[in-house]
N, C-alpha and C positions, 0 to 999 in steps of 0.2 A: 531554537532548540539546542540543548546541551547533549552532545553525542559523543559516545566513547567508541573509537575505532580500534579494533584489535586485529592488526594485519602486519605480518612479518616482512612483506615486500615494501621497502622504502619508496620505490617508484609508485606502486599502486596507492600506498598511503598518502603520498604527496598529492597525487591526482585527485583522490577523494576529498582530502582536506581543502584543496583549492576549489573543487566543484561545489561542495556544500558551503564553503566560506563565501562564495559569490552570492549565495542565497541568504546570507546573513546568519548562518548557523555557527555555533561554537563547537569545534571538533578537537578532541584530545586523542592523539594517536599513541598506541602502545604496540610494540613489536613482539612481545612475548606472552604466551598464553597464561602462565602463572601470574605474571605481573598484571595482566589485563583482568584476570579473575579477581584479584584483590582490589583493583580500582573499581570494578563493577559492583562489588558487594559493599564497598566502603562509602560510596557517594551516590547520590540520586542523579539519574540520567533520564533524559527523555527517550533515548533510543540507543541500542547497541548495534554495531556492525561488526560481525565476527567472522574471520576467515576460518574455514574448517581445519586446515592443515597449519598448525602452529607449533613452535618449539616449546618444550617443557610441559605443555598441557594443550591437547587438541580442542578445537572449537566445540565439538559435540559434548565432550565431557564438561567443558567450561559452562555451557548453557544448562546442561542437565543438572549440574551441581548447584548452580544459582537457583534453579527452579526448586530443587529439593530444600533449599534454605529459605524459600519464600520470596525471592527476588523476582518480581513480575515485569521488570523493564522490557518493553518490546525489543525483540532481537531479530536482526536480518543476517542470515548466513551468506557469505561469499565463498564460492568454491569453483574449481575446475571440474568437479564431478557432477555431471549433468544427467545421469541415469535416473529413472523414476524411483528406484529403490534408494538412491542416494538422497533424493529429495524427501522421501518418506522418513528416512533416518533423521533428517534435520528437524522435521516437524514433530516426530516422536520424542526427540530430545528436548523439545520445548521452544523451538524456533517459531517465529511468527511469519517469517517470509524467507525467500530463498532466491538468490540471484546467481546465475552461472557466469563465470568468466570466459571470455571477455564480455563486457557489458557496456552499454551506452550510458554515459554519465547522466543524461536526462532521465533514464529509467531508474537508476539508483536514487537520484534525488526525489523522484516521484514516489518511490516505494518508501523511502525513509520518512518523508513528510507525511505520508499516509499513516505510517505506524505512530507517528507523533500525535496524530489527531484521533487515534483509535479510542483512547480512554475517555476523552470528552464526548465522543459520539455515543458511547454506551449509555450516557446519562441524558442525551438530548431526545426528549419525547417527540418533538416536532421541529420542522425546519422549513423556512420559507425562502423563496427567491422571486422577487417581484410579487406578482399576484398568485404564484404557485406555492401551495403548502402541502407538505406530507406529514401526516400524523402517524407516528410509528407505533403508538399504543393501539389505536383503532385500525391501523393499516388502511387508512383512507387518503385519497389525494383529491385536492380541489384546486381549481384555477379560477379566481374571481368567485362568482356565485355558482360556478359549474362543478358538479361532482364528477370525477373522472373514474371510470371503471377500468381497472387494469388486471391483467392476468398475473399470476404469481411471479413469473420470470420478469415481466415488464415492471412490476413493482420493485423487485430487487435491483433491477437495472437502474431504474430512476433513483432509488435510494443510494446506490453506489456512486452515481454521478453527482447527486446533490451533496453528499457528505464530503466530496473533494472539491466542490465548486470554489473558485473558478478554474481550478487546476485541471490539466488533462489527465484522463484515466486511460491507460494503454489497453490494448486488446487482451494481453496476457493477464493484466490485473482484473479485468472484467470476467474473463473465463474462470479465474481462480475464485473470485468472490461470489459470482452469481451462479455459475454452473459447477463449481468445485472441480474444475478440470485444470490440471497443472501442465498441460501441453496444448499447443494450437492444433486443432483437428484439421485445419486447412479448409474449412467450409465457410459459408456465408451465415453461420448461426447468429453471430452478433449483429451483422448488417440487417438481417431480416427482423430481428427484435427491435433494433434501433428505429427502423422504418415504421413499424407498427406503433412504437412508443411515441415517435414524433407526430404521427398522424392524429394521436389522441391529445397530446400536450400542445403542440404548436398548430392549432386550428387557425383558419383564415381570420384575420382581424386581430391576432395577438402577436406580440413580439416573440421572435424565435428564441427558444431557450436551449434546445438540444442541438449541439453543434458537432460536426465531424471535423476534426483537425487532421488534415491530410498528412499522412506519414507518421502520425504520432498516436492518435486514438480519438477519444470523444470527450466532450466537456459540457457541463450545464452552466451556462453563463448568459448574461444579457449582451446583445450586440455582436 
């Protein structure tokens, strides 16, 4: 991915460039809001990472102006402002995702890579993993010759996992994508749904596909 990072902290920018670079991504870092805005509108990027508090042009205005000009590049906001209203402001300005500082590099990488895949996912009518297939037009799921009946949340959960396969999807990402919740309620909501989904997908005699990755989240993968 070609990623534009607009972040005025040289230390944070260096860490992000290193973390994404280890994944093979090409990151260009800009430390000024106005300069970042010009780079974002002049070149095609796969994703933008934008700090909210920037010199010369703040991140909210930057993304909002890009959207008004028709630039649809997926944008992830970085900020120390973690209140619900702060997150809402970010999404209303046109941001696609929001990560509060300090953050784990693995979380940033997962979110940025998910944004990069978003456009292609919109045009993918179906997807398969081994003998498991999800048809997004018909909203049906099959494994081999077996038709699997899923409740709405179970379907969305499986779809979220398959679109990121074989990558790990964190709890926070699942809460945001499936339940539209932008905070962790501290319940076993995800665990109970994963358990029911696994009981329908990974029946006896089939290779496990739904995996719990301890300390990280969940993934749809073989083995």
